[in-house]
C-alpha positions as CSV (number, residue, x, y, z in Angstrom):
1,M,123.8,145.9,73.5
2,V,126.1,142.4,72.7
3,K,125.3,139.5,72.3
4,M,126.2,137.1,75.9
5,P,128.5,134.8,75.2
6,E,128.2,131.3,73.7
7,K,130.2,129.8,75.9
8,I,128.0,131.2,79.3
9,I,124.8,129.6,76.9
10,E,126.2,126.6,77.2
11,E,126.6,126.5,80.9
12,F,122.8,127.0,80.5
13,V,121.9,123.5,82.6
14,K,118.0,122.8,82.7
15,D,117.2,121.9,86.3
16,E,113.7,122.6,88.7
17,S,115.9,121.7,90.9
18,V,118.7,125.2,91.3
19,P,116.7,127.7,93.2
20,I,115.2,130.4,90.6
21,Y,117.8,133.6,90.2
22,E,116.1,136.3,93.1
23,V,116.1,139.2,90.8
24,F,113.3,137.6,89.6
25,R,110.9,137.9,93.4
26,E,111.8,142.0,92.2
27,I,110.5,141.9,88.2
28,L,107.2,140.3,89.8
29,G,107.0,141.9,92.3
30,F,107.8,139.5,95.7
31,G,109.9,140.6,99.1
32,K,112.2,138.3,99.9
33,D,110.5,136.7,102.4
34,D,108.4,135.4,100.1
35,D,108.4,131.3,99.5
36,P,110.6,130.6,96.4
37,E,108.3,128.1,95.3
38,D,105.5,131.1,95.1
39,V,107.9,132.7,93.2
40,K,107.8,129.7,90.3
41,S,103.9,129.7,90.2
42,A,103.9,133.6,89.6
43,Y,106.0,133.0,86.6
44,K,104.8,129.8,85.8
45,K,102.1,131.2,85.3
46,R,102.7,134.4,83.1
47,T,104.5,132.8,81.4
48,S,101.7,129.9,80.3
49,S,100.3,132.7,77.1
50,V,103.4,134.6,76.1
51,C,104.7,133.8,72.7
52,K,108.6,135.1,72.4
53,P,109.0,137.3,69.3
54,C,113.2,136.1,69.4
55,W,111.8,132.8,68.9
56,E,109.5,134.0,66.1
57,L,110.8,137.1,64.4
58,K,114.5,136.2,65.2
59,Y,115.3,139.4,66.1
60,C,113.7,141.9,69.5
61,P,111.3,144.6,68.6
62,Y,111.8,146.3,72.2
63,G,114.6,147.6,71.9
64,S,116.1,150.0,74.7
65,L,113.3,147.9,77.0
66,V,115.4,144.5,77.2
67,E,118.3,146.4,78.4
68,Q,117.2,147.6,81.4
69,F,116.9,144.0,82.5
70,P,119.6,142.2,84.0
71,L,122.1,140.0,82.2
72,P,120.8,136.2,84.0
73,R,124.0,135.5,86.5
74,V,127.3,134.0,85.2
75,T,128.3,130.6,85.9
76,R,131.1,130.1,88.8
77,E,133.3,128.4,86.7
78,I,133.6,131.8,84.3
79,A,133.4,133.9,86.5
80,V,136.5,132.2,88.2
81,N,138.0,131.8,84.9
82,R,137.5,135.5,84.5
83,N,138.5,136.2,87.6
84,E,142.2,134.8,87.3
85,R,142.4,136.4,83.7
86,L,142.0,140.0,84.7
87,K,145.0,139.0,87.9
88,K,148.1,137.8,84.8
89,C,147.0,141.3,83.3
90,L,147.3,142.9,86.1
91,S,151.0,141.3,87.0
92,T,152.0,140.9,83.4
93,G,150.7,144.8,82.9
94,L,149.3,143.6,79.2
95,F,145.3,143.1,77.6
96,R,145.0,140.3,75.3
97,A,147.7,140.0,72.4
98,G,150.3,142.2,74.2
99,E,148.9,145.8,74.9
100,P,149.4,147.3,77.7
101,L,147.1,148.1,80.5
102,T,145.9,151.9,80.4
103,E,145.7,153.6,83.4
104,N,141.3,153.6,83.6
105,R,141.4,149.7,82.2
106,R,144.3,148.6,84.7
107,K,141.9,150.7,88.0
108,F,139.1,149.1,85.9
109,F,140.7,145.4,86.8
110,E,141.7,145.6,90.3
111,N,138.4,146.5,91.2
112,E,137.2,143.5,89.9
113,V,139.9,141.8,91.5
114,E,139.2,143.2,94.7
115,T,135.3,143.2,95.2
116,F,135.3,139.3,93.0
117,N,132.6,137.0,95.0
118,I,133.0,133.6,94.3
119,D,129.3,133.2,96.2
120,E,127.9,135.5,94.1
121,H,128.2,133.1,90.8
122,P,126.0,129.3,91.0
123,E,127.5,126.6,89.7
124,K,124.7,126.0,86.8
125,L,121.8,128.6,86.7
126,S,118.6,127.6,87.1
127,K,116.1,126.3,83.8
128,F,114.2,129.6,84.7
129,E,117.1,132.1,83.2
130,I,117.3,129.5,80.8
131,D,113.9,130.4,79.5
132,A,113.5,134.2,80.0
133,S,116.9,135.0,78.2
134,C,117.1,136.4,74.9
135,S,118.1,134.8,72.5
136,I,119.2,137.7,70.9
137,Y,120.8,140.3,73.2
138,G,120.8,137.6,76.8
139,H,119.6,139.9,79.3
140,L,116.0,138.1,81.2
141,C,112.9,139.2,78.5
142,P,110.7,141.4,79.1
143,V,107.8,140.0,77.9
144,F,108.3,136.9,80.5
145,F,106.8,139.4,83.0
146,V,104.2,141.4,81.6
147,N,102.5,139.8,79.2
148,V,99.1,139.4,78.4
149,P,97.5,135.6,76.0
150,F,96.4,139.2,73.5
151,T,96.9,138.9,69.8
152,E,97.3,142.2,67.3
153,T,93.9,140.6,66.7
154,S,90.6,140.1,68.6
155,E,91.2,136.9,69.3
156,M,92.8,135.2,72.1
157,R,95.6,133.5,71.9
158,R,95.5,129.9,72.0
159,I,96.5,128.1,74.7
160,G,97.3,124.3,75.5
161,R,98.2,120.8,73.3
162,H,94.6,120.4,72.0
163,I,94.4,119.8,68.4
164,P,91.4,120.3,66.3
165,T,90.9,117.2,64.3
166,K,90.6,120.0,61.2
167,T,94.0,121.4,62.0
168,M,95.7,117.7,61.6
169,I,94.1,117.1,58.1
170,R,95.4,120.7,57.4
171,V,98.8,120.2,58.2
172,A,99.3,116.4,57.2
173,R,98.3,117.8,53.7
174,R,100.8,121.0,53.6
175,D,103.8,118.6,55.0
176,N,103.1,115.6,52.9
177,N,103.7,112.7,55.7
178,T,106.6,113.5,55.4
179,C,109.0,114.5,59.2
180,Q,110.2,117.8,59.2
181,I,113.2,117.5,60.3
182,C,114.2,114.3,58.9
183,G,112.5,113.6,56.2
184,K,111.1,111.0,56.3
185,N,107.5,109.8,54.2
186,L,105.2,108.3,57.7
187,L,101.7,106.2,57.6
188,D,98.7,108.0,59.1
189,Y,99.7,105.5,62.2
190,E,103.6,107.3,62.6
191,I,102.5,110.5,62.5
192,E,103.3,112.6,65.2
193,F,102.4,117.1,65.7
194,D,105.0,118.7,66.7
195,H,104.4,122.2,68.2
196,I,107.4,124.1,67.0
197,I,107.0,126.6,69.5
198,P,106.5,124.2,72.6
199,V,102.5,124.7,74.5
200,S,105.5,125.0,77.9
201,K,106.8,128.0,76.6
202,G,103.6,129.6,75.7
203,G,103.5,128.4,71.9
204,N,100.0,128.1,70.3
205,S,98.1,125.2,68.5
206,E,97.6,126.5,66.0
207,E,98.2,125.8,62.2
208,S,101.3,127.4,61.7
209,N,103.5,126.7,65.4
210,L,101.9,122.8,64.0
211,R,104.3,120.6,62.3
212,I,104.8,116.7,61.1
213,T,107.5,114.9,62.7
214,C,108.0,110.9,63.6
215,F,108.8,109.4,66.8
216,D,111.9,109.6,67.4
217,C,112.4,113.4,66.2
218,N,109.5,114.5,67.6
219,R,111.1,112.9,71.0
220,S,114.4,113.7,71.0
221,K,113.0,117.9,70.3
222,S,111.9,117.3,73.7
223,D,110.7,121.0,74.6
224,N,113.4,123.0,73.0
225,V,113.1,126.0,70.4
226,D,113.8,124.2,66.7
227,L,113.1,126.9,63.7
């Protein structure tokens, strides 16, 4: 398995106005005629309790299951650039650093150029695709489509932004009233509580998912995952 190229990741745009990736319909059990807004609603409902292992564990525990899920789409600019590179290889008969094209590679490149359809590639990707993409391998994460709010214990995963006062006190003491991003010492009224894995991405309000930050650092982080 190969990680998704960094360039593709850079092309992700968090814009909910971008049409949802149609493959989500099939994975979520919708048909072609179902309202896209219903698909988005179902996706948001499922992800409200998700806990993405690669965010917490820094590796993907699902192995071959992840490979069975599709990759996010490739943006139009990247797809066009790739197609032009394939054309150049075919015209010169060379691949990479002057390496001659093999017969199998030449046939593959010819088929890729012949079947290239620019309309299959969006100008930019939807917020849903970047959120649902595995940060380790790049495939759409199966957890985002089959998850439930259960944990390995008898307790359900606590979902929501409410932080009990006792938890706030413990976190403030643990972090020594210091912003965990910039290191600034904070007065009591300057303290902000940051969800390391944002609530919007399934993060909970347990002590292990909270940290102290200053106002500026908390706002600049937004809903990004910053571990």
